[in-house]
N, C-alpha and C positions, 0 to 999 in steps of 0.2 A: 465687406458685409453691407455697408451702406449702399453700395452700387447695386447689389442683388435686391435689396429691399426696394430701392428706387425703381428698378426695372420691373419688379413684381407688381408694385402699385400702379405703374403706368400701363402694363399690358393686361392686367387682370380685368379691368372693365371692358377692354376690347374683346377678350376671349369670352367673357360672360355675355356680351351683347350678341355674339354670333349664334347663340343657341335659340334665341327668340325669332319668330317670324316678324319681319318688318311689315308695317301696313303700307299698302300701295294705294295712291290716290286714284280714284275712279273718275272717268269722264261723266259729266252731268248728263242724265238721261231724261227721256220724256215718256209719258204713258203710252202704252200700246193702243193704237186706234183701230178698231174693227169697223170696216166700212161695208155697207150692205151690197148685195148683188145688184147690178144695173138692171132696171126694169122700168118701162115707161107706160103711161096711159094718156089718152087724149083728154085735154082740158078744154071744154067748150063753155061759153057763157053768152050772155046777151051782148057782150062787147063785140066789136067788129073784127075779131081775130080768134083763132084757135091755135093750139100748139100742144106738144107732148111734154108732160112733166114726169119726174121720177115718182114711182109709187111710194117711196119712203118720204116724200115731201108733202106738205099740207098747204093748199092754197086758201088765202083769206083776203078780206077786203083791205085796202090801204088804210093805215092807221094814223097818218098825218092829219092834223087838224084841218088842213085845206085840201084834203084828198078829194079827187074827182071820182065820178062813178066807175070808171074803168082803170082805176089805180088799184093794184093788187100787191099782196105780199106772199111770195112763195117761201114758206118756212121749212127749214131743215132742222127739226127739233133735236135729233141725236147729234148733229154736227154743230149745233148752236149757232146757226147762221140764217139770214133772211136775204132773199133776192127781192128788192123793191122794184116793182114794175109800174111805169106810168105811161098812159096812152094819151095821145093828143090827135084830134082831127087836124089835118093840115088845112088851114084856112087861107093863109097867104103865102108864107115863105118857108119852104122846107129847108132851105139852106141855113136860115137863122136857127131853126131847131137843131140842126146838125152841129152848127158852130157852138151853140149853148151846151150841147152834150160833150163836145170836145173840151170846152173850157172847164166844165165840171170835173171831167176825168183828169185834166192836167193840173187842177188845183191840188191834187195829191202828190205832185212832183216834188214838193218840199220835203216830204218824208220818204219818197220812193227812191229806189236805186236805179230805176229805169222804167219806161213805159213802152210796151210793145203794142203795135196795132195789127189786128188781123181783119182783113176785108172779107165780107161774106157777100156772095152774089148767087142768087137763084132766080134767073130770068123766067123759068117756067112758072113759078109761083109769084113772080114780081116782088121778090124780097131782096133788099140790098141793105148793107149795114157795115158797121165796124165794131169790133170788140177790142177794148183796151185792157191789156194784161198789165197790172200795176205791180211791179216787183218791189220787195222791201217791206218795211214796217209801216205802210200807209194804212189809213183807216179802212179803205175799200180796196180790195185786191182785183176786182173785175168790174168793169162797166161796159155797157154796149148800147147801141141804138140800131133799130131796123126801121125801114121805111119802104114805101112803094113810090115815093117821090111825088105823089099826086094827092092822096087822101089820108094815108095812115102813117103814124109815127109812134113807135114803141121804144121806150128807154128802160134800161135796167141797171141796178147797182147792187153789188153784193157786200154785206156787212156781217161780221161775226160779233157775238156777244162776249167778247174778251178783248183785252188790250192786244194790239197788233204785235205779233212775234212771228215773223215770216218762217223762221226755222221750225218751230213747233207746229205751225198751222199748214205748212207746205203740203203734206199728204192730203189733208182735207180740202185745201184750196184747189189742188189739181183735180181731185175727185169731183168737186162741185163745178169746176170750170168745164169739165167734159159734159156735165148735165146742161150747163148753159149753152154750150155749142150745139148740143142736141136740140134744145128748145128753139134756138135761132133757126136751125136747119129745118125744123118742122112747122114753122109759122105758116099759117094760111090766112089770108085776108078775106073778109066777108063782103 
């Protein structure tokens, strides 16, 4: 009799637990991101360049305290990001401006998983440059410069208004990166 009671008390919790549904851990998810349809318009200013920008972005003046007249901020309000653009007249050494841009991009190598360089060449419009795709949890995910090697130099860097998390920001980064590539390919010097 003691053996029956012992077995009953041992297996009763097991049998009772089989009737309830067990909770299953779910993977961590992120919010759904609705991205707008790609559409561009020409942005012209008194500055010595023009290019096409997305219709869902807003161009404004540079906001840094030492901003020069042709420094601009291309804001993506719904994506909570800004592309900071800075223009310089090439007065002496274009190579030094290019090296400074490269140095600024590679300062993010500490947090980056890798940096890819993409070369842009458009000899018809005299536009040459490099885009740095910075992978990982770096503060800036895209930086670039374009130049004509004689008079014009335009640099850009993309920042989000959130802590860098490459996994959750990846769809938006790739979406805006396409816009940046379009901007670069549409540059016209005046």
